[in-house]
N, C-alpha and C positions, 0 to 999 in steps of 0.2 A: 695608294688607293686609286689608281688609274681606272677610268671607265673604258669600256670597249669602244674603240674608234667608230664613229658613225652612229652611235646610239646614245640616247640621253639617259643618264643614271638618276637615281633618286637623291634628293638633297634635303637636309633639315634646315629650316629657316626659323629665325627668331625675329619677330616683329615686336618692338618695344618702345615705351615712352618712359622717361625718367624725369622726376621733378627737376627743375632748373636749379633750385637751391636746396641744400648746399651743393656746390659744384663738386665737392670731393666724392659724392656718391656717383655722379656721372663719370668722373675720371676713373674711379675704381672699376666700374663696369667696363669702360672702354679698354682699360689695361687687361682685364681678364679676357675680353674678346680678342684683343691683339695676341695674347699668349696662345690662344687657341688657333690663331691663323685664319680667322674668318675672312670671307669675301664680303665687302661692304657693298650691298646692292642699292642702297639709298639711305636717307636719313631714317635711323631706327629700324633698319632691315639688314640682317646679315645672314650668311649661308655657309654651310659646310657640307661636304659629301656625307650622305647618310650612312651611318652604321650605328651599332649599339652604343659605342663610346661617345661619338659626337652628339647623338641624340640626348644621352644622359647629361653631358656637359652643358648643353644649351638648356635642358630642363632645369638644372641647378641654377644657372644664371637667371632664368625666368623667375624661379622662386625667389631668388635674392632681390630681383627688381621689385617684385610684389611686396616683399618685406620692407622696402624703403619707400613705399607709397607710389610706386610706378605701376605700369601695366605691361604685361608681356604675354605673347602667345607663341607656341612652337608649332610649326607646320611641317609636313612632309610634302615635297613638291617635285615635279619633274620639269626641267626647262622646256620651253615651247619647241625648241629644236636643238640639234646637236651643235650648231654654230654658236648659240647662246651659251651652252655649257662649255664649249671650247674657249670662249672668250673669258669666262669666269676662271676656268682652270689655268689659262695663260696668265691672267693677272696674279693668281695665287703662286704660280710657279716663278714668276718674275720677282715677287717679293722674297721668296725663299732664296732665289739665286743671289740677290743682293746681300742677304744675310750670310750665305756661304762665302761670297767674295770677301766680306769683311773678316771672316775667320781665316781665310787663306792669307790675306794681307797681314793680319796680326801674327800668324804662325811664321811667316817668312821674315817679318821684321824682328821677331824675337830670336831667330836662329843665332844671331851674333851677340845676344845679350849675356849678362853675367849668369852663371849657373843657377843661382837662387831665383832670379827673375824668370829664367826659362822654365823652371819647375812650376812656379806659381802660374805662369801664363799657360803652360801645358794643361794643368788641372782645370783652369778656367775655360780654356777652349774645348776640352773634352766635355765639360758640363754644357757648354753652349751648343755643341753639336747634338747632344741629347735633347736639349730644349727645342732646337730647330727641327730635329727629326720628329718630334711629337706633333708638329703642325705642318709637316711636309707631306701633303696629300698627293702632290704631282711632282715628284722629284726632278729637279733640273740637273743638267750635266755637272754643274758646279759642286753638287753634293760629293761626288767621287773625288774631285780635286781637293775639296776641303778636308775630307777624311785622309787623303794621302798627305796633305801638308801637315796635319796634326800628327800623323804617324811618323813623318820625317822628323818633326820636332821631338817626338818621344824617343826616337833613335838617338838624336843628338844629345838629349838629356841623359839617356842611359850611358852613352859613351863618355860624357863628361863626368858622370858619377863614378864610372869604372876607372877613369883616368885619375880622379882624385883619390880613389881607394888605393892606388899603387904607391 
């Protein structure tokens, strides 16, 4: 969901307050926001590049916050300048890059594991790539490397299964 270089795109913001107690409510909301890959702009203020999906997701979370006794508003906004938007996008890209690096490390570490472990890890890493992809609005170069590492693991698993079948 890259924006055009040099121009500021529209973002959907969620401004919220959640009751301090019970803390499980706050943790639940934070985890949901993390799964979406939000940029944290400040205490109780998060942002995502605006599209129908991200707007709907933040609307749902805003409703949930209201249901637990908190307050939330969803806003559409444009950064004051392209540099501000670039800084937010860079932060989001860095977070996804770290997640992709973890996938690469796990795929490479599993290449020499027992066949059953390789199969389990392959399935888990494929699912992890899908989860990361859903919150990857500004894809880093590590995305391609992670996909290649998981494909290489899949080839190794397929070869091991074919070898066992003989």
